[in-house]
Gaussian input, Z-matrix of N, CA and C with variables (Angstrom, degrees):
# hf/3-21g

backbone

0 1
 N
 C     1     B1
 C     2     B2     1     A1
 N     3     B3     2     A2     1     D1
 C     4     B4     3     A3     2     D2
 C     5     B5     4     A4     3     D3
 N     6     B6     5     A5     4     D4
 C     7     B7     6     A6     5     D5
 C     8     B8     7     A7     6     D6
 N     9     B9     8     A8     7     D7
 C    10    B10     9     A9     8     D8
 C    11    B11    10    A10     9     D9
 N    12    B12    11    A11    10    D10
 C    13    B13    12    A12    11    D11
 C    14    B14    13    A13    12    D12
 N    15    B15    14    A14    13    D13
 C    16    B16    15    A15    14    D14
 C    17    B17    16    A16    15    D15
 N    18    B18    17    A17    16    D16
 C    19    B19    18    A18    17    D17
 C    20    B20    19    A19    18    D18
 N    21    B21    20    A20    19    D19
 C    22    B22    21    A21    20    D20
 C    23    B23    22    A22    21    D21
 N    24    B24    23    A23    22    D22
 C    25    B25    24    A24    23    D23
 C    26    B26    25    A25    24    D24
 N    27    B27    26    A26    25    D25
 C    28    B28    27    A27    26    D26
 C    29    B29    28    A28    27    D27
 N    30    B30    29    A29    28    D28
 C    31    B31    30    A30    29    D29
 C    32    B32    31    A31    30    D30
 N    33    B33    32    A32    31    D31
 C    34    B34    33    A33    32    D32
 C    35    B35    34    A34    33    D33
 N    36    B36    35    A35    34    D34
 C    37    B37    36    A36    35    D35
 C    38    B38    37    A37    36    D36
 N    39    B39    38    A38    37    D37
 C    40    B40    39    A39    38    D38
 C    41    B41    40    A40    39    D39
 N    42    B42    41    A41    40    D40
 C    43    B43    42    A42    41    D41
 C    44    B44    43    A43    42    D42
 N    45    B45    44    A44    43    D43
 C    46    B46    45    A45    44    D44
 C    47    B47    46    A46    45    D45
 N    48    B48    47    A47    46    D46
 C    49    B49    48    A48    47    D47
 C    50    B50    49    A49    48    D48
 N    51    B51    50    A50    49    D49
 C    52    B52    51    A51    50    D50
 C    53    B53    52    A52    51    D51
 N    54    B54    53    A53    52    D52
 C    55    B55    54    A54    53    D53
 C    56    B56    55    A55    54    D54
 N    57    B57    56    A56    55    D55
 C    58    B58    57    A57    56    D56
 C    59    B59    58    A58    57    D57
 N    60    B60    59    A59    58    D58
 C    61    B61    60    A60    59    D59
 C    62    B62    61    A61    60    D60
 N    63    B63    62    A62    61    D61
 C    64    B64    63    A63    62    D62
 C    65    B65    64    A64    63    D63
 N    66    B66    65    A65    64    D64
 C    67    B67    66    A66    65    D65
 C    68    B68    67    A67    66    D66
 N    69    B69    68    A68    67    D67
 C    70    B70    69    A69    68    D68
 C    71    B71    70    A70    69    D69
 N    72    B72    71    A71    70    D70
 C    73    B73    72    A72    71    D71
 C    74    B74    73    A73    72    D72
 N    75    B75    74    A74    73    D73
 C    76    B76    75    A75    74    D74
 C    77    B77    76    A76    75    D75
 N    78    B78    77    A77    76    D76
 C    79    B79    78    A78    77    D77
 C    80    B80    79    A79    78    D78
 N    81    B81    80    A80    79    D79
 C    82    B82    81    A81    80    D80
 C    83    B83    82    A82    81    D81
 N    84    B84    83    A83    82    D82
 C    85    B85    84    A84    83    D83
 C    86    B86    85    A85    84    D84
 N    87    B87    86    A86    85    D85
 C    88    B88    87    A87    86    D86
 C    89    B89    88    A88    87    D87
 N    90    B90    89    A89    88    D88
 C    91    B91    90    A90    89    D89
 C    92    B92    91    A91    90    D90
 N    93    B93    92    A92    91    D91
 C    94    B94    93    A93    92    D92
 C    95    B95    94    A94    93    D93
 N    96    B96    95    A95    94    D94
 C    97    B97    96    A96    95    D95
 C    98    B98    97    A97    96    D96
 N    99    B99    98    A98    97    D97
 C   100   B100    99    A99    98    D98
 C   101   B101   100   A100    99    D99
 N   102   B102   101   A101   100   D100
 C   103   B103   102   A102   101   D101
 C   104   B104   103   A103   102   D102
 N   105   B105   104   A104   103   D103
 C   106   B106   105   A105   104   D104
 C   107   B107   106   A106   105   D105
 N   108   B108   107   A107   106   D106
 C   109   B109   108   A108   107   D107
 C   110   B110   109   A109   108   D108
 N   111   B111   110   A110   109   D109
 C   112   B112   111   A111   110   D110
 C   113   B113   112   A112   111   D111
 N   114   B114   113   A113   112   D112
 C   115   B115   114   A114   113   D113
 C   116   B116   115   A115   114   D114
 N   117   B117   116   A116   115   D115
 C   118   B118   117   A117   116   D116
 C   119   B119   118   A118   117   D117
 N   120   B120   119   A119   118   D118
 C   121   B121   120   A120   119   D119
 C   122   B122   121   A121   120   D120
 N   123   B123   122   A122   121   D121
 C   124   B124   123   A123   122   D122
 C   125   B125   124   A124   123   D123
 N   126   B126   125   A125   124   D124
 C   127   B127   126   A126   125   D125
 C   128   B128   127   A127   126   D126
 N   129   B129   128   A128   127   D127
 C   130   B130   129   A129   128   D128
 C   131   B131   130   A130   129   D129
 N   132   B132   131   A131   130   D130
 C   133   B133   132   A132   131   D131
 C   134   B134   133   A133   132   D132
 N   135   B135   134   A134   133   D133
 C   136   B136   135   A135   134   D134
 C   137   B137   136   A136   135   D135
 N   138   B138   137   A137   136   D136
 C   139   B139   138   A138   137   D137
 C   140   B140   139   A139   138   D138
 N   141   B141   140   A140   139   D139
 C   142   B142   141   A141   140   D140
 C   143   B143   142   A142   141   D141
 N   144   B144   143   A143   142   D142
 C   145   B145   144   A144   143   D143
 C   146   B146   145   A145   144   D144
 N   147   B147   146   A146   145   D145
 C   148   B148   147   A147   146   D146
 C   149   B149   148   A148   147   D147
 N   150   B150   149   A149   148   D148
 C   151   B151   150   A150   149   D149
 C   152   B152   151   A151   150   D150
 N   153   B153   152   A152   151   D151
 C   154   B154   153   A153   152   D152
 C   155   B155   154   A154   153   D153
 N   156   B156   155   A155   154   D154
 C   157   B157   156   A156   155   D155
 C   158   B158   157   A157   156   D156
 N   159   B159   158   A158   157   D157
 C   160   B160   159   A159   158   D158
 C   161   B161   160   A160   159   D159
 N   162   B162   161   A161   160   D160
 C   163   B163   162   A162   161   D161
 C   164   B164   163   A163   162   D162
 N   165   B165   164   A164   163   D163
 C   166   B166   165   A165   164   D164
 C   167   B167   166   A166   165   D165
 N   168   B168   167   A167   166   D166
 C   169   B169   168   A168   167   D167
 C   170   B170   169   A169   168   D168
 N   171   B171   170   A170   169   D169
 C   172   B172   171   A171   170   D170
 C   173   B173   172   A172   171   D171
 N   174   B174   173   A173   172   D172
 C   175   B175   174   A174   173   D173
 C   176   B176   175   A175   174   D174
 N   177   B177   176   A176   175   D175
 C   178   B178   177   A177   176   D176
 C   179   B179   178   A178   177   D177
 N   180   B180   179   A179   178   D178
 C   181   B181   180   A180   179   D179
 C   182   B182   181   A181   180   D180
 N   183   B183   182   A182   181   D181
 C   184   B184   183   A183   182   D182
 C   185   B185   184   A184   183   D183
 N   186   B186   185   A185   184   D184
 C   187   B187   186   A186   185   D185
 C   188   B188   187   A187   186   D186
 N   189   B189   188   A188   187   D187
 C   190   B190   189   A189   188   D188
 C   191   B191   190   A190   189   D189
 N   192   B192   191   A191   190   D190
 C   193   B193   192   A192   191   D191
 C   194   B194   193   A193   192   D192
 N   195   B195   194   A194   193   D193
 C   196   B196   195   A195   194   D194
 C   197   B197   196   A196   195   D195
 N   198   B198   197   A197   196   D196
 C   199   B199   198   A198   197   D197
 C   200   B200   199   A199   198   D198
 N   201   B201   200   A200   199   D199
 C   202   B202   201   A201   200   D200
 C   203   B203   202   A202   201   D201
 N   204   B204   203   A203   202   D202
 C   205   B205   204   A204   203   D203
 C   206   B206   205   A205   204   D204
 N   207   B207   206   A206   205   D205
 C   208   B208   207   A207   206   D206
 C   209   B209   208   A208   207   D207
 N   210   B210   209   A209   208   D208
 C   211   B211   210   A210   209   D209
 C   212   B212   211   A211   210   D210
 N   213   B213   212   A212   211   D211
 C   214   B214   213   A213   212   D212
 C   215   B215   214   A214   213   D213
 N   216   B216   215   A215   214   D214
 C   217   B217   216   A216   215   D215
 C   218   B218   217   A217   216   D216
 N   219   B219   218   A218   217   D217
 C   220   B220   219   A219   218   D218
 C   221   B221   220   A220   219   D219
 N   222   B222   221   A221   220   D220
 C   223   B223   222   A222   221   D221
 C   224   B224   223   A223   222   D222
 N   225   B225   224   A224   223   D223
 C   226   B226   225   A225   224   D224
 C   227   B227   226   A226   225   D225
 N   228   B228   227   A227   226   D226
 C   229   B229   228   A228   227   D227
 C   230   B230   229   A229   228   D228
 N   231   B231   230   A230   229   D229
 C   232   B232   231   A231   230   D230
 C   233   B233   232   A232   231   D231
 N   234   B234   233   A233   232   D232
 C   235   B235   234   A234   233   D233
 C   236   B236   235   A235   234   D234
 N   237   B237   236   A236   235   D235
 C   238   B238   237   A237   236   D236
 C   239   B239   238   A238   237   D237
 N   240   B240   239   A239   238   D238
 C   241   B241   240   A240   239   D239
 C   242   B242   241   A241   240   D240
 N   243   B243   242   A242   241   D241
 C   244   B244   243   A243   242   D242
 C   245   B245   244   A244   243   D243
 N   246   B246   245   A245   244   D244
 C   247   B247   246   A246   245   D245
 C   248   B248   247   A247   246   D246
 N   249   B249   248   A248   247   D247
 C   250   B250   249   A249   248   D248
 C   251   B251   250   A250   249   D249
 N   252   B252   251   A251   250   D250
 C   253   B253   252   A252   251   D251
 C   254   B254   253   A253   252   D252
 N   255   B255   254   A254   253   D253
 C   256   B256   255   A255   254   D254
 C   257   B257   256   A256   255   D255
 N   258   B258   257   A257   256   D256
 C   259   B259   258   A258   257   D257
 C   260   B260   259   A259   258   D258
 N   261   B261   260   A260   259   D259
 C   262   B262   261   A261   260   D260
 C   263   B263   262   A262   261   D261
 N   264   B264   263   A263   262   D262
 C   265   B265   264   A264   263   D263
 C   266   B266   265   A265   264   D264

   B1=1.4407
   B2=1.5261
   B3=1.3176
   B4=1.4531
   B5=1.5269
   B6=1.2990
   B7=1.4616
   B8=1.5188
   B9=1.3202
   B10=1.4671
   B11=1.5192
   B12=1.3387
   B13=1.4468
   B14=1.5237
   B15=1.3281
   B16=1.4574
   B17=1.5187
   B18=1.3158
   B19=1.4626
   B20=1.5093
   B21=1.3247
   B22=1.4673
   B23=1.5289
   B24=1.3435
   B25=1.4682
   B26=1.5312
   B27=1.3165
   B28=1.4718
   B29=1.5267
   B30=1.3197
   B31=1.4556
   B32=1.5297
   B33=1.3264
   B34=1.4675
   B35=1.5161
   B36=1.3254
   B37=1.4494
   B38=1.5222
   B39=1.3176
   B40=1.4602
   B41=1.5362
   B42=1.3262
   B43=1.4690
   B44=1.5214
   B45=1.3240
   B46=1.4588
   B47=1.5328
   B48=1.3289
   B49=1.4738
   B50=1.5119
   B51=1.3157
   B52=1.4594
   B53=1.5186
   B54=1.3157
   B55=1.4539
   B56=1.5238
   B57=1.3207
   B58=1.4592
   B59=1.5266
   B60=1.3113
   B61=1.4650
   B62=1.5308
   B63=1.3095
   B64=1.4554
   B65=1.5321
   B66=1.3361
   B67=1.4701
   B68=1.5254
   B69=1.3268
   B70=1.4691
   B71=1.5146
   B72=1.3182
   B73=1.4636
   B74=1.5222
   B75=1.3210
   B76=1.4683
   B77=1.5137
   B78=1.3292
   B79=1.4660
   B80=1.5296
   B81=1.3337
   B82=1.4669
   B83=1.5140
   B84=1.3413
   B85=1.4452
   B86=1.5222
   B87=1.3146
   B88=1.4694
   B89=1.5221
   B90=1.3286
   B91=1.4603
   B92=1.5181
   B93=1.3240
   B94=1.4548
   B95=1.5231
   B96=1.3323
   B97=1.4571
   B98=1.5314
   B99=1.3127
   B100=1.4689
   B101=1.5264
   B102=1.3142
   B103=1.4606
   B104=1.5230
   B105=1.3217
   B106=1.4645
   B107=1.5262
   B108=1.3338
   B109=1.4621
   B110=1.5333
   B111=1.3202
   B112=1.4638
   B113=1.5375
   B114=1.3164
   B115=1.4619
   B116=1.5247
   B117=1.3035
   B118=1.4599
   B119=1.5198
   B120=1.3217
   B121=1.4644
   B122=1.5213
   B123=1.3161
   B124=1.4617
   B125=1.5209
   B126=1.3160
   B127=1.4525
   B128=1.5301
   B129=1.3296
   B130=1.4541
   B131=1.5283
   B132=1.3255
   B133=1.4592
   B134=1.5244
   B135=1.2842
   B136=1.4695
   B137=1.5188
   B138=1.3327
   B139=1.4618
   B140=1.5277
   B141=1.3227
   B142=1.4592
   B143=1.5152
   B144=1.3118
   B145=1.4587
   B146=1.5241
   B147=1.3066
   B148=1.4692
   B149=1.5210
   B150=1.3038
   B151=1.4717
   B152=1.5234
   B153=1.3018
   B154=1.4704
   B155=1.5330
   B156=1.3374
   B157=1.4800
   B158=1.5218
   B159=1.3360
   B160=1.4686
   B161=1.5248
   B162=1.3287
   B163=1.4631
   B164=1.5178
   B165=1.3198
   B166=1.4669
   B167=1.5231
   B168=1.3235
   B169=1.4693
   B170=1.5155
   B171=1.3289
   B172=1.4641
   B173=1.5299
   B174=1.3272
   B175=1.4707
   B176=1.5365
   B177=1.3162
   B178=1.4648
   B179=1.5319
   B180=1.3324
   B181=1.4729
   B182=1.5219
   B183=1.3292
   B184=1.4680
   B185=1.5243
   B186=1.3213
   B187=1.4649
   B188=1.5139
   B189=1.3161
   B190=1.4684
   B191=1.5376
   B192=1.3335
   B193=1.4640
   B194=1.5221
   B195=1.3321
   B196=1.4622
   B197=1.5305
   B198=1.3319
   B199=1.4764
   B200=1.5341
   B201=1.3125
   B202=1.4577
   B203=1.5402
   B204=1.3288
   B205=1.4582
   B206=1.5200
   B207=1.3189
   B208=1.4662
   B209=1.5333
   B210=1.3308
   B211=1.4671
   B212=1.5367
   B213=1.3199
   B214=1.4611
   B215=1.5202
   B216=1.3189
   B217=1.4606
   B218=1.5274
   B219=1.3160
   B220=1.4619
   B221=1.5247
   B222=1.3155
   B223=1.4710
   B224=1.5188
   B225=1.3364
   B226=1.4628
   B227=1.5305
   B228=1.3291
   B229=1.4572
   B230=1.5257
   B231=1.3169
   B232=1.4677
   B233=1.5224
   B234=1.3420
   B235=1.4676
   B236=1.5205
   B237=1.3213
   B238=1.4654
   B239=1.5269
   B240=1.3295
   B241=1.4665
   B242=1.5265
   B243=1.3143
   B244=1.4587
   B245=1.5159
   B246=1.3296
   B247=1.4676
   B248=1.5128
   B249=1.3275
   B250=1.4572
   B251=1.5262
   B252=1.3429
   B253=1.4799
   B254=1.5293
   B255=1.3261
   B256=1.4511
   B257=1.5277
   B258=1.3323
   B259=1.4604
   B260=1.5339
   B261=1.3178
   B262=1.4548
   B263=1.5139
   B264=1.3033
   B265=1.4629
   B266=1.4879
   A1=108.26
   A2=115.19
   A3=119.89
   A4=110.63
   A5=114.10
   A6=119.58
   A7=111.33
   A8=116.96
   A9=120.84
   A10=111.48
   A11=115.59
   A12=119.64
   A13=111.80
   A14=116.87
   A15=119.90
   A16=111.56
   A17=117.28
   A18=120.72
   A19=111.08
   A20=116.84
   A21=120.67
   A22=110.78
   A23=117.87
   A24=121.49
   A25=111.23
   A26=114.74
   A27=119.16
   A28=110.38
   A29=116.50
   A30=120.67
   A31=112.04
   A32=116.56
   A33=120.03
   A34=111.46
   A35=117.58
   A36=121.01
   A37=111.29
   A38=116.81
   A39=120.06
   A40=111.42
   A41=116.99
   A42=120.04
   A43=110.90
   A44=116.97
   A45=121.00
   A46=110.77
   A47=116.67
   A48=120.02
   A49=111.52
   A50=117.58
   A51=120.93
   A52=111.14
   A53=117.31
   A54=121.42
   A55=111.82
   A56=116.63
   A57=120.65
   A58=111.20
   A59=117.42
   A60=119.72
   A61=112.80
   A62=118.65
   A63=122.50
   A64=114.65
   A65=120.82
   A66=118.82
   A67=113.24
   A68=117.00
   A69=119.52
   A70=111.15
   A71=117.69
   A72=120.28
   A73=111.46
   A74=116.28
   A75=120.52
   A76=110.95
   A77=117.59
   A78=119.49
   A79=111.17
   A80=117.87
   A81=120.48
   A82=111.79
   A83=116.40
   A84=121.04
   A85=111.19
   A86=116.85
   A87=120.87
   A88=110.31
   A89=117.07
   A90=119.86
   A91=111.97
   A92=117.70
   A93=121.51
   A94=112.58
   A95=116.43
   A96=119.85
   A97=110.74
   A98=116.59
   A99=119.50
   A100=111.39
   A101=117.97
   A102=121.07
   A103=109.93
   A104=117.89
   A105=120.74
   A106=111.34
   A107=116.24
   A108=119.97
   A109=109.90
   A110=116.37
   A111=120.63
   A112=110.84
   A113=117.07
   A114=120.39
   A115=111.52
   A116=117.35
   A117=119.74
   A118=111.60
   A119=116.19
   A120=119.78
   A121=110.88
   A122=118.13
   A123=121.11
   A124=113.91
   A125=117.96
   A126=124.58
   A127=112.59
   A128=116.19
   A129=122.33
   A130=106.76
   A131=117.62
   A132=121.44
   A133=110.84
   A134=116.73
   A135=121.92
   A136=109.07
   A137=116.73
   A138=121.20
   A139=112.44
   A140=117.94
   A141=119.55
   A142=112.05
   A143=116.47
   A144=120.25
   A145=110.83
   A146=117.87
   A147=119.83
   A148=112.06
   A149=117.04
   A150=121.09
   A151=112.65
   A152=117.65
   A153=122.18
   A154=112.14
   A155=121.21
   A156=118.27
   A157=113.47
   A158=116.98
   A159=118.67
   A160=111.29
   A161=116.46
   A162=119.38
   A163=110.68
   A164=117.15
   A165=120.58
   A166=111.22
   A167=117.56
   A168=120.34
   A169=110.92
   A170=117.53
   A171=120.68
   A172=110.40
   A173=117.14
   A174=120.60
   A175=110.81
   A176=116.85
   A177=119.98
   A178=110.25
   A179=116.87
   A180=118.20
   A181=111.19
   A182=117.23
   A183=119.85
   A184=110.44
   A185=117.08
   A186=120.16
   A187=112.19
   A188=116.67
   A189=120.63
   A190=111.12
   A191=116.67
   A192=120.68
   A193=113.89
   A194=119.27
   A195=121.03
   A196=113.74
   A197=120.40
   A198=118.79
   A199=112.39
   A200=116.96
   A201=120.58
   A202=111.11
   A203=115.89
   A204=120.29
   A205=111.19
   A206=116.84
   A207=120.94
   A208=110.41
   A209=117.20
   A210=120.49
   A211=110.38
   A212=117.32
   A213=120.41
   A214=111.19
   A215=117.02
   A216=120.08
   A217=112.07
   A218=116.32
   A219=120.34
   A220=110.53
   A221=117.24
   A222=120.25
   A223=111.66
   A224=116.59
   A225=120.69
   A226=110.64
   A227=117.28
   A228=120.96
   A229=111.54
   A230=116.55
   A231=120.44
   A232=110.14
   A233=116.40
   A234=120.14
   A235=111.48
   A236=116.37
   A237=119.97
   A238=110.63
   A239=116.87
   A240=120.04
   A241=113.16
   A242=118.17
   A243=119.33
   A244=112.09
   A245=118.02
   A246=120.94
   A247=113.59
   A248=118.75
   A249=120.85
   A250=112.62
   A251=120.48
   A252=118.05
   A253=112.93
   A254=117.19
   A255=120.20
   A256=111.72
   A257=116.65
   A258=120.69
   A259=111.86
   A260=117.64
   A261=120.65
   A262=112.04
   A263=118.28
   A264=121.79
   A265=113.27
   D1=128.57
   D2=-178.29
   D3=-90.71
   D4=169.27
   D5=178.29
   D6=-65.21
   D7=-38.81
   D8=179.04
   D9=-62.25
   D10=-39.67
   D11=179.11
   D12=-66.61
   D13=-39.92
   D14=177.35
   D15=-65.57
   D16=-39.11
   D17=176.28
   D18=-65.26
   D19=-37.79
   D20=177.23
   D21=-65.07
   D22=-40.92
   D23=176.00
   D24=-58.58
   D25=-49.64
   D26=-178.13
   D27=-63.44
   D28=-43.23
   D29=-180.00
   D30=-61.20
   D31=-46.51
   D32=-179.66
   D33=-68.45
   D34=-36.95
   D35=178.57
   D36=-64.66
   D37=-42.63
   D38=178.46
   D39=-66.24
   D40=-37.70
   D41=176.66
   D42=-62.61
   D43=-45.19
   D44=179.67
   D45=-63.56
   D46=-42.66
   D47=179.33
   D48=-63.07
   D49=-42.05
   D50=178.26
   D51=-67.68
   D52=-40.31
   D53=179.44
   D54=-64.66
   D55=-39.62
   D56=-178.12
   D57=-73.70
   D58=-36.57
   D59=-177.34
   D60=-83.30
   D61=-14.90
   D62=-175.30
   D63=-57.63
   D64=-46.25
   D65=-178.77
   D66=-60.15
   D67=-40.85
   D68=-179.86
   D69=-71.28
   D70=-39.79
   D71=179.13
   D72=-65.05
   D73=-42.05
   D74=-179.61
   D75=-66.60
   D76=-42.93
   D77=179.24
   D78=-65.95
   D79=-37.62
   D80=175.54
   D81=-65.12
   D82=-38.33
   D83=178.18
   D84=-65.14
   D85=-46.81
   D86=179.94
   D87=-63.90
   D88=-43.18
   D89=177.95
   D90=-62.63
   D91=-40.19
   D92=178.79
   D93=-65.96
   D94=-40.46
   D95=178.83
   D96=-66.81
   D97=-42.20
   D98=178.76
   D99=-63.26
   D100=-41.63
   D101=178.65
   D102=-67.35
   D103=-39.10
   D104=178.72
   D105=-63.95
   D106=-40.35
   D107=176.83
   D108=-64.18
   D109=-44.10
   D110=178.33
   D111=-60.49
   D112=-42.42
   D113=179.36
   D114=-67.72
   D115=-36.52
   D116=178.93
   D117=-68.40
   D118=-37.08
   D119=-179.32
   D120=-72.59
   D121=-42.92
   D122=-175.64
   D123=-93.86
   D124=-9.90
   D125=-177.77
   D126=58.57
   D127=33.15
   D128=173.29
   D129=-92.26
   D130=121.45
   D131=-178.04
   D132=-114.18
   D133=59.73
   D134=179.92
   D135=-97.05
   D136=128.73
   D137=-176.04
   D138=-68.52
   D139=-37.31
   D140=179.43
   D141=-68.43
   D142=-23.93
   D143=178.50
   D144=-66.49
   D145=-29.32
   D146=178.74
   D147=-83.09
   D148=-29.41
   D149=-173.66
   D150=-81.10
   D151=-48.98
   D152=-171.22
   D153=-64.53
   D154=-46.74
   D155=179.45
   D156=-63.31
   D157=-35.35
   D158=178.23
   D159=-66.77
   D160=-41.25
   D161=178.44
   D162=-64.53
   D163=-41.67
   D164=178.08
   D165=-64.14
   D166=-41.28
   D167=179.38
   D168=-63.81
   D169=-42.32
   D170=179.42
   D171=-67.28
   D172=-40.51
   D173=-179.94
   D174=-65.37
   D175=-41.60
   D176=179.59
   D177=-66.69
   D178=-42.41
   D179=178.59
   D180=-66.54
   D181=-32.75
   D182=176.20
   D183=-64.82
   D184=-42.73
   D185=177.46
   D186=-63.29
   D187=-39.43
   D188=-177.57
   D189=-71.95
   D190=-44.23
   D191=-172.67
   D192=-94.89
   D193=-0.30
   D194=-176.16
   D195=-58.91
   D196=-44.56
   D197=178.67
   D198=-60.95
   D199=-40.38
   D200=178.41
   D201=-65.76
   D202=-39.78
   D203=179.68
   D204=-64.14
   D205=-44.21
   D206=179.74
   D207=-65.25
   D208=-41.06
   D209=179.48
   D210=-64.55
   D211=-40.10
   D212=178.95
   D213=-65.28
   D214=-44.31
   D215=177.47
   D216=-65.44
   D217=-38.22
   D218=179.04
   D219=-64.44
   D220=-44.81
   D221=178.26
   D222=-62.01
   D223=-40.06
   D224=178.67
   D225=-64.28
   D226=-43.87
   D227=-179.98
   D228=-65.70
   D229=-41.19
   D230=178.34
   D231=-62.14
   D232=-43.41
   D233=178.27
   D234=-60.58
   D235=-42.02
   D236=-179.53
   D237=-66.29
   D238=-47.88
   D239=-175.49
   D240=-70.38
   D241=-34.05
   D242=179.39
   D243=-73.67
   D244=-22.46
   D245=-179.67
   D246=-96.76
   D247=9.38
   D248=179.55
   D249=-57.59
   D250=-42.83
   D251=177.56
   D252=-59.79
   D253=-35.43
   D254=177.47
   D255=-67.47
   D256=-36.31
   D257=-177.63
   D258=-72.56
   D259=-27.45
   D260=-178.00
   D261=-72.56
   D262=-30.30
   D263=-177.56
   D264=-61.26

């Protein structure tokens, strides 16, 4: 295994990890911003009010995007395992 191949593995792995985590991170971000705007407008400073909507948004996005996430990870694993003979050379 060459250095270029190892860098390519790390690069592709990081891309896949970012791609898979993006829907949950974005939904948590949007939920947090909406709750922050609501708190600023109403001046309600309750800590559970910030936590629960973000958790619900992340859970809902996980339910929605889970099949796509599993398919993406499965394709990545299949690509890695089928190319093992090429990587050994």
